[in-house]
C-alpha positions in Angstrom: -94.7 -233.2 60.0 -97.8 -232.0 58.4 -97.0 -230.2 55.1 -99.8 -227.7 55.6 -98.3 -226.7 58.9 -94.9 -226.2 57.3 -96.5 -224.0 54.5 -98.3 -222.0 57.1 -95.1 -221.3 59.0 -93.3 -220.2 55.7 -96.2 -218.0 54.7 -96.3 -216.4 58.1 -92.6 -215.6 57.9 -93.1 -214.0 54.5 -95.9 -211.8 55.8 -94.1 -210.9 59.0 -93.7 -207.1 59.0 -90.4 -207.4 60.9 -88.9 -209.6 58.2 -90.1 -207.3 55.5 -88.7 -204.2 57.2 -85.4 -206.0 57.8 -85.2 -206.8 54.1 -85.9 -203.2 53.1 -83.3 -201.9 55.5 -80.8 -204.4 54.2 -81.4 -203.4 50.6 -81.1 -199.7 51.5 -77.8 -200.4 53.4 -76.4 -202.3 50.5 -77.3 -199.5 48.1 -75.5 -197.0 50.3 -72.4 -199.1 50.7 -72.1 -199.7 46.9 -72.5 -196.0 46.2 -69.4 -194.1 45.2 -70.7 -190.8 46.5 -68.5 -189.5 49.3 -68.3 -185.7 49.9 -65.1 -184.1 48.8 -63.8 -187.3 47.3 -61.8 -187.5 44.1 -62.8 -189.9 41.3 -61.3 -190.7 37.9 -63.4 -191.6 34.9 -62.6 -195.1 33.8 -65.2 -195.5 31.0 -68.1 -193.5 29.7 -71.5 -194.8 28.7 -74.5 -193.0 27.4 -76.3 -193.2 30.7 -73.3 -192.5 33.0 -69.7 -193.4 33.6 -67.6 -195.9 35.5 -65.7 -194.0 38.2 -62.8 -195.1 40.3 -62.5 -193.7 43.8 -58.8 -192.8 44.1 -58.6 -193.5 47.8 -59.6 -197.2 47.6 -59.6 -198.0 43.9 -63.3 -199.0 44.0 -64.9 -198.8 40.6 -68.6 -198.5 40.1 -71.0 -197.2 37.5 -72.5 -193.8 38.4 -75.6 -192.6 36.6 -76.1 -189.5 38.7 -73.7 -187.3 36.7 -75.3 -184.1 35.3 -75.7 -184.2 31.5 -73.6 -181.1 31.0 -70.7 -182.7 32.9 -71.1 -186.1 31.1 -70.9 -184.3 27.8 -67.6 -182.7 28.7 -65.7 -185.6 30.3 -63.5 -188.2 28.7 -61.6 -191.2 30.1 -59.2 -190.2 32.9 -61.0 -186.9 33.6 -60.9 -186.2 37.3 -64.1 -185.4 39.1 -64.9 -184.4 42.7 -68.1 -185.0 44.5 -69.0 -181.7 46.3 -72.3 -180.4 47.7 -74.3 -183.3 46.4 -73.1 -183.5 42.8 -70.1 -184.2 40.6 -67.9 -181.5 39.3 -64.9 -181.6 37.0 -61.6 -181.1 38.9 -59.8 -179.0 36.2 -56.4 -178.7 38.0 -56.0 -182.4 38.8 -57.3 -183.4 35.3 -54.7 -181.1 33.7 -51.9 -182.4 36.0 -52.9 -186.0 35.2 -52.8 -185.5 31.5 -49.5 -183.5 31.7 -47.9 -186.4 33.5 -48.7 -189.0 30.9 -45.8 -190.3 28.9 -46.1 -192.5 25.8 -45.3 -196.2 25.9 -41.8 -195.9 24.3 -40.7 -193.2 26.7 -42.2 -195.1 29.7 -40.3 -198.3 28.6 -37.0 -196.4 28.3 -37.4 -194.8 31.7 -38.4 -198.1 33.2 -35.5 -200.0 31.6 -32.9 -197.4 32.7 -34.3 -197.3 36.2 -34.1 -201.2 36.5 -30.5 -201.3 35.2 -29.3 -198.4 37.3 -30.8 -199.7 40.6 -30.3 -203.4 40.2 -34.0 -204.0 40.9 -33.6 -207.7 40.2 -31.6 -207.9 43.4 -34.3 -206.4 45.6 -36.8 -208.9 47.1 -40.1 -209.0 45.2 -42.0 -208.7 48.5 -40.1 -205.5 49.6 -42.4 -202.7 50.8 -41.6 -199.1 49.9 -42.8 -195.9 51.5 -43.1 -192.8 49.5 -41.1 -190.3 51.6 -40.8 -187.3 49.2 -42.1 -186.3 45.8 -40.6 -183.6 43.7 -41.5 -182.5 40.2 -39.4 -185.1 38.5 -38.5 -187.8 41.1 -39.8 -189.5 44.2 -37.7 -190.8 47.1 -38.8 -194.3 48.4 -37.5 -196.0 51.5 -37.5 -199.7 52.2 -35.8 -202.4 54.3 -35.0 -202.6 58.0 -36.0 -199.3 59.6 -36.4 -197.8 56.1 -32.6 -197.3 55.9 -32.4 -197.9 52.2 -33.7 -195.4 49.6 -34.4 -195.2 45.9 -34.7 -192.2 43.7 -37.5 -193.1 41.3 -38.7 -191.1 38.2 -42.2 -190.0 38.8 -43.3 -191.6 35.5 -42.9 -195.0 37.3 -44.8 -193.9 40.5 -48.7 -194.2 40.4 -50.1 -190.7 39.9 -52.3 -190.8 42.9 -49.5 -191.9 45.3 -48.8 -189.4 48.0 -46.2 -189.0 50.7 -46.6 -191.7 53.3 -48.2 -194.2 50.9 -47.0 -197.8 50.8 -45.9 -199.1 47.4 -45.0 -202.5 46.2 -42.8 -203.4 43.2 -44.0 -206.2 40.9 -43.4 -207.1 37.3 -41.3 -204.0 36.7 -43.7 -201.4 38.1 -44.6 -199.8 41.4 -48.2 -200.1 42.6 -49.9 -198.3 45.4 -51.1 -200.5 48.3 -54.6 -199.8 49.5 
């Protein structure tokens, strides 16, 4: 095959308007897909930088850097602040931020709660692949069901349940802690 013919074909492809348009559309699509911005969605600040913050979408745990946060908001937030994306911009969700910080316990207290729960409920006897469903959440405890037809239940201190878990969510138990399945 003639090398000039091959080069002409390659150059023709590069210059083809259809290919260029396809590449632009693909780039635009990828940018939209990787964007966190979803109307009325809740995000938690994971890390703050001078030009933005890493935010975690609480629905799917996706973390991405967001640089489109107004300066006045960026100056007020800290790690774990809760934001909502509404009407095309981020706002601090004061009530959820306060609830989140009020539910934090220190490491020693968490370890004591976890140790007592494991001992009282013989968690070592429950299969590690057991799936739990959050059936009810009160101020202090959550009720989880598991097993055949969800006939078994556990009363779990909320300190051991992921903050963003809500009624109906599936949880798994691994290495001494419950995690929300997404």
